[in-house]
C-alpha positions in Angstrom: 96.4 19.2 121.3 93.4 21.7 121.2 89.4 21.2 122.1 87.0 21.2 118.1 84.6 23.6 117.3 82.3 20.9 118.7 83.3 21.2 122.1 83.9 25.5 121.7 80.1 25.3 120.8 78.8 23.8 123.2 81.2 25.5 126.0 79.9 29.0 123.8 75.7 28.1 124.3 77.1 27.4 128.4 77.6 31.2 128.4 74.0 31.7 127.6 71.8 29.1 129.7 73.9 30.3 132.3 72.4 33.9 131.9 68.7 32.7 131.6 69.2 31.1 134.8 70.3 34.3 136.4 67.5 36.1 135.2 65.0 34.3 136.0 66.4 32.9 139.4 68.8 35.3 140.8 69.7 33.4 144.6 70.1 30.5 141.8 73.0 32.1 140.2 76.0 29.2 141.5 74.4 26.8 139.3 74.5 28.6 136.4 78.9 28.0 137.0 78.2 24.4 137.1 77.8 24.3 133.1 81.9 25.5 131.6 82.3 23.2 134.8 80.8 20.6 133.4 81.8 21.6 129.7 85.7 21.2 131.4 85.3 18.3 132.7 84.1 16.3 129.8 87.5 18.0 127.6 89.7 17.1 130.2 87.4 13.6 130.2 88.0 13.6 126.6 91.9 14.7 126.4 92.9 11.6 129.3 91.1 8.6 127.2 92.4 10.0 124.0 94.8 8.1 121.8 98.3 9.4 123.7 100.6 10.9 121.0 103.9 9.3 121.4 101.4 5.3 120.6 100.3 6.4 117.3 103.5 4.9 114.4 103.3 5.7 111.4 105.6 4.4 108.3 105.0 6.0 104.8 105.9 4.8 101.7 107.3 6.8 98.9 107.6 5.8 95.0 111.0 5.7 93.8 109.3 7.6 90.9 106.3 9.2 88.8 104.8 10.3 85.1 103.6 13.5 84.5 100.1 13.9 85.0 99.7 10.6 86.2 98.5 10.3 89.7 100.3 8.4 92.4 100.5 6.9 96.1 102.1 7.5 98.8 101.0 4.2 101.3 100.9 5.1 105.0 100.6 2.9 107.4 98.9 3.5 110.8 99.1 1.1 114.0 98.3 2.2 117.8 99.5 -0.7 119.0 96.7 -2.4 121.9 94.4 0.6 121.8 92.3 -1.4 119.8 88.9 0.5 120.3 88.0 2.2 116.2 90.0 5.6 115.6 89.1 8.5 113.1 92.4 9.4 111.8 93.2 11.7 109.2 95.8 12.8 107.0 97.5 15.5 105.0 101.6 15.6 102.9 103.3 18.6 103.3 105.0 18.9 100.0 106.7 21.4 97.7 106.9 21.2 94.2 104.5 21.3 91.0 102.2 19.4 92.2 98.1 19.6 92.5 97.4 20.5 96.1 97.3 18.0 98.1 93.9 16.5 99.9 92.7 15.3 103.4 92.0 11.9 103.1 90.5 9.5 106.7 90.5 6.5 107.4 88.7 4.6 110.7 91.7 2.6 112.4 89.9 -0.9 113.3 92.4 -2.9 115.4 94.7 -0.7 115.9 95.2 -0.6 112.4 95.3 1.8 109.2 96.0 1.4 106.1 95.7 4.9 103.6 97.4 5.7 100.2 97.6 9.6 100.0 97.5 10.5 95.9 100.2 12.8 94.5 99.8 13.9 91.0 102.8 15.9 89.4 102.8 18.3 87.0 105.7 19.4 85.7 109.1 17.4 85.4 112.1 17.4 88.7 111.1 16.5 91.6 107.9 16.1 94.4 109.6 16.2 97.8 107.9 15.1 100.3 108.2 17.4 103.7 106.2 15.6 106.3 103.1 14.3 107.0 100.2 15.8 108.9 98.0 13.5 111.3 94.9 14.8 113.4 92.7 12.5 115.1 90.2 13.2 118.2 89.0 11.5 121.8 85.9 9.4 122.1 83.7 12.4 123.0 85.0 14.6 119.7 85.9 17.6 121.8 89.6 17.1 121.7 91.2 17.1 118.8 95.3 16.0 118.6 97.3 17.0 116.0 101.0 15.7 114.7 103.6 16.9 112.6 105.6 14.0 111.7 108.9 15.0 109.7 109.4 12.6 105.8 112.2 14.8 103.7 110.9 12.5 101.2 111.9 12.9 96.9 110.2 11.6 94.5 111.5 11.9 90.9 108.9 13.0 88.2 109.7 11.7 84.6 108.7 11.9 81.2 104.7 9.7 81.1 106.6 6.1 79.2 103.4 3.8 80.7 101.3 4.6 77.7 104.7 5.1 75.7 104.7 1.8 76.0 101.3 0.6 76.5 100.7 2.1 72.8 104.1 0.2 71.7 102.9 -3.3 72.3 99.5 -2.4 70.6 101.7 -1.2 66.9 104.3 -4.4 67.3 101.5 -6.8 68.2 101.7 -8.3 65.1 104.7 -10.0 66.6 102.7 -12.0 69.0 101.9 -13.8 65.0 105.0 -13.7 63.1 107.4 -15.3 65.7 110.9 -13.5 67.1 111.3 -14.5 63.5 113.3 -11.8 61.5 110.4 -10.1 59.1 111.4 -8.1 56.0 108.6 -5.8 55.6 107.8 -4.9 52.2 105.6 -1.5 50.6 106.6 1.8 49.3 110.0 2.0 49.8 112.9 2.8 47.8 115.1 -1.1 47.8 114.2 -3.2 45.6 113.3 -6.3 47.0 111.3 -8.7 43.6 109.9 -9.2 40.6 106.8 -10.4 40.9 103.3 -10.8 38.3 101.1 -7.6 37.5 98.0 -8.9 38.9 94.9 -6.2 38.6 94.5 -3.6 41.4 98.2 -3.4 41.4 100.0 0.3 41.2 101.1 0.7 36.9 103.9 3.3 37.8 105.8 -0.3 39.5 105.3 -2.1 36.1 109.2 -2.7 34.7 108.4 -2.2 31.0 112.0 -2.9 30.5 111.6 -6.6 32.7 108.5 -6.9 31.2 109.3 -6.7 27.8 112.2 -9.0 27.8 109.6 -12.0 29.4 106.6 -10.8 27.5 104.5 -10.3 30.6 103.6 -7.8 33.1 106.4 -7.3 36.2 106.2 -5.2 38.8 109.1 -4.3 41.1 108.2 -5.0 44.9 110.1 -2.7 47.6 111.4 -3.3 51.0 110.9 -0.8 53.2 114.3 0.7 54.5 116.0 1.0 57.8 119.2 2.6 59.4 117.5 6.3 58.9 118.0 8.6 61.6 115.8 10.5 63.6 116.4 13.7 65.4 113.7 14.8 68.1 114.2 18.2 68.4 112.4 20.2 71.3 111.8 23.9 71.3 112.4 24.9 75.5 111.5 28.4 75.8 108.9 30.6 77.4 105.8 29.5 75.0 106.4 25.5 75.5 105.7 26.2 79.5 102.4 27.0 78.4 99.6 23.9 80.3 97.4 22.5 77.9 94.8 20.0 80.4 97.4 20.8 82.6 100.2 19.6 80.9 102.8 22.4 80.0 103.4 21.5 76.6 106.6 20.7 76.9 105.3 17.8 78.1 102.9 16.6 76.0 105.8 17.0 72.9 108.7 14.5 75.2 105.6 12.2 75.6 104.7 12.2 71.6 109.2 12.0 71.0 109.3 9.2 72.9 106.3 7.2 71.3 108.1 7.5 67.8 111.5 6.8 69.6 110.5 4.1 71.2 108.5 3.1 67.8 111.4 3.9 64.8 114.3 2.2 67.4 112.3 -1.1 67.1 112.4 -0.6 63.7 115.9 -0.3 63.3 116.6 3.5 62.8 118.6 5.5 64.9 117.0 8.3 67.0 118.5 11.5 68.9 117.8 14.8 70.6 117.9 17.7 70.5 116.9 20.8 73.2 116.8 24.8 72.2 115.4 27.8 73.3 117.2 30.9 73.6 120.3 29.1 72.4 120.9 25.1 71.8 121.4 23.8 75.3 121.4 20.0 74.7 122.1 17.3 72.3 122.2 13.4 72.1 124.1 11.5 69.0 121.6 8.9 67.3 121.8 5.6 68.7 120.2 2.7 67.4 119.4 -0.2 70.0 116.2 -0.5 72.1 119.2 0.5 75.0 119.2 3.3 73.5 115.7 4.2 75.0 116.8 4.7 78.2 119.0 6.9 77.5 116.5 9.3 75.0 114.9 9.4 78.6 117.4 10.5 80.6 117.9 13.3 78.5 114.2 14.6 77.7 113.6 14.0 81.9 116.7 16.6 82.0 115.2 19.2 80.0 114.3 22.8 81.4 111.6 25.0 82.0 113.0 27.8 80.6 111.6 31.5 80.3 113.5 32.8 77.8 112.2 34.0 74.1 113.0 30.6 71.8 115.8 32.0 69.2 115.5 29.7 66.1 118.2 31.0 64.0 121.1 29.5 66.6 119.5 27.0 67.6 118.2 25.5 63.9 121.9 26.8 62.7 124.1 24.7 64.9 121.5 21.6 65.1 121.8 21.3 60.8 125.8 22.2 61.3 126.0 18.7 63.5 123.9 16.6 61.1 126.7 15.1 58.1 123.6 13.0 56.4 119.5 13.5 55.9 118.1 13.2 58.4 114.3 13.0 60.0 113.8 16.2 62.2 111.1 16.4 64.0 110.4 19.6 65.5 108.2 20.2 68.2 108.5 23.9 68.6 105.8 27.3 69.0 104.7 29.9 67.8 102.6 33.4 68.5 101.9 35.5 65.7 103.4 35.5 61.7 106.1 38.7 63.2 107.4 35.8 65.4 107.7 33.4 62.8 109.4 34.7 60.5 112.9 33.8 61.9 111.6 30.3 62.2 110.8 29.8 58.7 114.2 31.6 57.5 115.6 28.5 59.2 113.1 26.1 58.1 113.8 27.3 54.5 117.3 26.0 54.9 117.5 23.1 56.9 114.2 21.9 53.9 117.6 21.9 51.6 119.3 18.5 52.7 117.0 17.4 55.4 113.2 16.1 56.2 111.4 17.9 58.4 108.1 17.2 60.6 107.1 20.8 62.4 105.0 20.0 65.5 102.4 21.9 67.7 100.3 21.9 70.1 96.3 23.3 69.1 94.9 24.8 71.8 91.7 23.7 72.8 90.8 27.5 75.0 90.8 29.3 71.5 88.6 27.3 69.5 85.9 27.2 72.9 86.4 31.1 72.5 85.5 31.4 69.0 82.8 28.8 68.6 81.1 29.9 72.4 77.9 31.8 71.8 77.7 35.0 72.0 75.5 36.0 74.5 76.8 39.5 75.2 79.8 42.1 73.9 83.1 40.7 76.3 82.1 36.9 74.7 81.7 38.3 71.0 84.7 40.4 71.4 86.8 37.4 72.8 85.4 34.9 69.8 86.7 37.8 67.5 90.1 38.1 68.8 90.8 33.6 69.1 89.2 34.6 65.7 92.2 36.1 64.0 95.0 34.2 65.5 93.6 30.9 64.6 93.5 33.0 61.7 97.3 34.1 61.8 98.1 30.7 63.0 96.9 29.0 59.7 99.2 31.9 57.2 102.0 30.8 59.2 101.2 27.0 58.6 100.4 27.3 55.4 103.6 29.1 54.6 105.5 26.9 56.0 103.8 23.8 54.2 105.5 25.2 51.0 108.3 24.7 52.0 108.0 21.3 51.7 107.9 20.8 55.7 105.2 18.1 57.1 103.2 20.9 58.8 101.2 19.2 62.4 98.6 21.0 64.0 96.2 18.1 66.3 95.0 19.0 70.1 97.6 17.1 72.7 95.6 13.9 73.2 96.0 12.7 69.3 99.4 14.9 68.4 101.1 10.8 69.1 99.1 9.0 66.5 99.3 11.7 64.2 102.8 11.4 64.0 103.5 7.8 64.0 101.2 8.4 61.4 103.3 10.9 59.8 106.7 9.0 60.0 105.0 5.4 58.8 103.9 7.6 55.5 107.3 9.3 55.4 109.3 5.9 55.3 107.0 4.4 52.5 107.1 6.6 50.7 111.0 6.5 50.5 111.7 9.8 51.4 114.6 9.3 53.5 
């Protein structure tokens, strides 16, 4: 319990008022003592009529898990029994973990009850712990303020964002609502022969089977079926550069979201999906598996990826990955580099990997460099920043071009467009029969 700023201000104003009375009429000095006494009496009356601390009951309900970057809500129910007078109450969470600073949420208790929603926005995977709940309310005159700290000690698991993955995947497979649950044989530019059909204007002449056309004395085209049972491995770089935030979320979490979306689509398409993680050394590996039940294991695998501050060493990481892959595999590598010098070992390792596997190299474009380069040159510091940013972008483009010459599929896109860009590249690789 403590006086409010309003009470302190009124009590402070009583002092100059008393001095003014004494300066005007000295024999009325005893009247000057009435103002502080009246203020103390009002504060005591306000404290007696305020809601007692023991009668305020708080029930806190925390969610079991939250997704990275997605706002969550901690539900708070307040009750005061038979204390029915309207009462303004403010609540604040005391939390630890990588999350936004908690905000003070207030409301007015009506008929002895109040429901509040306290926001929690996690920024990294792991756990956010709600240590305590702070409550604050005042008396009817607003002169006395009461507060309470209620221990909570509850943990909230922070997992990769899969809500958006499910929504995007459902849109991708929305054609199943029209076709039903029957088995569909997807035809396209795959490598498995399906049947022959008569040539029609507009068809690709490269699909014409000239031997069978000569035998039947009419043009026949080969029709292919898209293959399944391909192996896909998601490689996550967990080193220092992947901790840097983009749009408030680390690059590693953006990569995990894009990788889980690709895994969902691939598993639904009949492919086998696995994963690995490396930084200074090879950390984790999950064997490619099939079926939608395997997606739960991939989600646990991605949720356990740690944020590490070591510099990434591509040579042992990619070498260990190549040793574990027995068949031709689509390797989707989520990583980052700074300059051409630090990317030399990366290029050498990718050159060895592309001899047996199909590699998709995915990096997240930092919008800060683009904004600095395109900023208006209003002063010399802006010009210097623009020149340095342009040098970084030019060197980055040179490295990506060298990697692309090795036969690697390079994707350098903003964080918001990486999932869709990666999915389109995956479909293009399957249609061209590169696996």
